[in-house]
C-alpha positions in Angstrom: 179.5 115.0 183.0 177.6 112.3 181.1 178.0 112.7 177.2 175.1 114.1 175.4 173.6 111.6 173.0 172.7 113.0 169.8 169.4 111.8 168.2 169.9 109.5 165.3 168.4 110.2 162.1 167.5 107.7 159.4 169.5 107.9 156.3 167.2 108.8 153.2 168.4 108.6 149.8 166.5 110.1 146.9 166.3 107.4 144.1 164.2 109.5 141.8 167.2 110.4 139.7 168.5 106.8 139.7 165.0 105.6 138.4 165.0 108.0 135.7 168.3 106.9 134.5 167.2 103.2 134.6 164.1 103.8 132.6 166.0 106.0 130.0 168.5 103.1 129.6 165.9 100.5 129.2 164.0 102.6 126.7 167.0 103.0 124.8 167.9 99.4 124.6 164.4 98.5 123.7 164.5 100.8 120.7 167.9 100.2 119.5 168.0 96.5 119.8 167.5 94.4 116.6 166.2 90.8 117.0 168.0 88.2 115.2 166.2 87.5 111.9 164.3 84.2 111.6 166.0 81.4 109.8 164.4 80.4 106.3 164.1 76.8 107.1 163.4 74.7 110.3 165.8 71.9 111.0 165.2 69.0 113.5 168.9 68.0 114.3 169.7 64.4 115.3 170.4 63.6 119.0 174.0 63.0 120.3 175.7 62.4 123.7 178.5 64.8 122.9 178.7 67.6 125.3 181.1 69.7 123.4 180.0 73.3 123.1 179.7 74.8 119.5 181.9 77.9 118.9 180.0 81.2 118.9 182.4 83.4 116.7 184.3 83.1 113.5 181.9 80.5 112.4 180.7 79.5 108.9 177.3 77.7 109.4 175.9 75.5 106.7 172.2 74.4 107.3 170.7 71.6 105.4 167.0 70.8 105.6 165.2 67.6 105.2 164.9 68.3 101.4 168.6 68.7 101.1 168.6 72.4 100.5 171.8 74.1 101.8 171.8 77.5 103.3 174.9 79.6 104.3 175.2 82.0 107.4 178.3 83.8 108.9 178.7 85.9 112.1 179.9 89.5 112.1 178.2 92.1 110.1 181.7 93.7 109.0 182.6 90.2 107.8 179.4 89.7 105.9 179.7 93.1 104.3 183.2 92.3 103.0 181.9 89.0 101.7 178.9 90.4 99.7 180.9 93.1 98.2 183.6 90.6 97.1 180.9 88.3 95.5 179.3 91.4 93.9 182.6 92.5 92.3 183.7 89.0 91.3 180.6 87.7 89.8 179.2 91.0 88.6 175.9 90.6 90.4 174.9 94.2 90.2 173.7 94.4 93.8 172.5 97.8 95.1 173.4 99.1 98.6 170.0 98.1 99.9 170.4 94.5 98.6 173.9 94.3 100.1 172.6 95.6 103.5 170.0 92.9 103.2 172.6 90.3 103.3 174.7 92.1 106.0 171.8 92.3 108.4 169.8 89.2 107.3 170.0 85.5 108.2 170.9 82.4 106.2 171.1 82.6 102.4 170.1 79.6 100.1 169.9 80.3 96.5 172.0 79.9 93.3 174.3 83.0 92.8 172.4 84.0 89.6 169.3 84.5 91.6 171.1 86.2 94.5 170.1 89.8 93.5 166.3 88.9 93.3 166.8 86.9 96.4 168.1 89.8 98.5 165.6 92.3 97.0 162.6 90.5 98.4 161.1 89.9 102.0 161.2 86.4 103.3 157.5 85.8 102.6 158.1 86.9 99.0 161.1 84.6 98.6 158.9 81.7 99.7 156.1 82.6 97.2 158.5 82.8 94.3 160.4 79.6 95.2 163.8 81.2 95.6 164.8 79.3 98.6 166.2 76.6 96.4 169.5 76.1 98.4 173.0 76.5 97.3 173.8 74.0 94.5 176.3 71.2 95.6 176.2 68.9 92.6 179.3 68.2 90.6 178.2 70.3 87.6 177.6 73.5 89.5 178.9 73.2 93.1 178.6 76.8 94.4 179.2 75.7 97.9 182.9 76.0 97.2 182.5 79.5 96.4 180.6 80.3 99.7 183.3 78.4 101.7 186.0 80.4 99.7 184.6 83.8 100.1 183.5 83.1 103.6 187.1 82.3 104.7 188.4 85.3 102.8 186.2 87.7 104.7 187.5 86.6 108.1 190.0 89.5 108.1 193.1 87.9 109.5 191.3 85.2 111.5 191.4 82.4 108.7 193.2 79.9 110.8 190.6 80.4 113.5 187.6 79.8 111.3 185.2 77.1 112.5 183.0 75.2 110.2 179.5 73.9 111.4 177.0 71.7 109.8 173.5 71.9 111.0 171.5 69.1 109.2 168.1 67.7 109.8 167.7 64.3 111.0 165.8 63.4 107.7 168.4 64.9 105.4 169.3 62.3 102.6 172.6 60.8 103.1 173.8 61.6 99.5 173.4 65.2 100.1 175.4 65.1 103.2 178.1 63.1 101.3 178.3 65.8 98.7 178.8 68.5 101.4 181.5 66.4 103.0 183.3 65.8 99.7 183.3 69.6 99.0 185.0 70.3 102.3 187.5 67.5 101.7 188.3 69.2 98.3 189.0 72.4 100.2 191.4 70.5 102.5 189.0 71.1 105.5 189.1 68.2 107.8 187.7 69.5 111.0 184.0 70.2 111.1 181.5 70.8 114.0 178.1 68.8 113.7 175.1 70.5 115.3 173.1 68.0 117.5 170.8 67.8 120.3 172.0 66.5 123.7 170.6 63.4 124.9 171.5 61.3 127.9 174.2 58.5 127.5 172.8 54.9 127.3 173.0 53.1 130.6 175.9 50.8 130.9 178.0 52.5 128.1 181.5 54.0 128.7 180.0 57.5 128.4 177.4 56.6 131.1 180.0 55.4 133.3 182.0 58.5 133.0 179.0 60.6 133.8 178.4 58.4 137.0 181.9 58.7 138.0 181.8 62.6 137.7 178.6 62.9 139.6 180.1 60.9 142.5 183.1 63.2 142.7 181.0 66.2 142.9 
């Protein structure tokens, strides 16, 4: 006898529950996510043909604007918390928990240590109105850049040997200011630095251009 063919039924999956979970997750991340705070200064970096990628962790970043003001930033909130607590204890800054939290969750900091308490107690707009974004002193009479380097290193929690130092300077930054910064790193026996630049095409006919051409042909 011929086999009886059973009618085929289309498979239907109820996606209602899955959609509900997806929207719940999306809502959670939208409410819980904190956007990165804006940097206090805008810097136009010089161009370079160097294609080396900058490190994204264990970084001490020093930003220098066109007026020569120096700002400090560091990744990792636990590290930032340890650093501001150490600074507060050592220099008797008298910072409140709210002011220390402002440093931990904030962006770059650029002010003398004597003004740090007032700096952290104000919003970004208030700091600009009061002119507190003076930059970290780097002159020989009061070189506080050394302090930020030392305490930034100490806050790395066992990864001191992995610390990367980045300098993000404006294309119009006066050279004497860059020289002061480099001399400070030299005094701290830090020889390896990463300079933040914009990528540009290698000039035609140069060795770098020829390497790019050779690489594209192989591909």
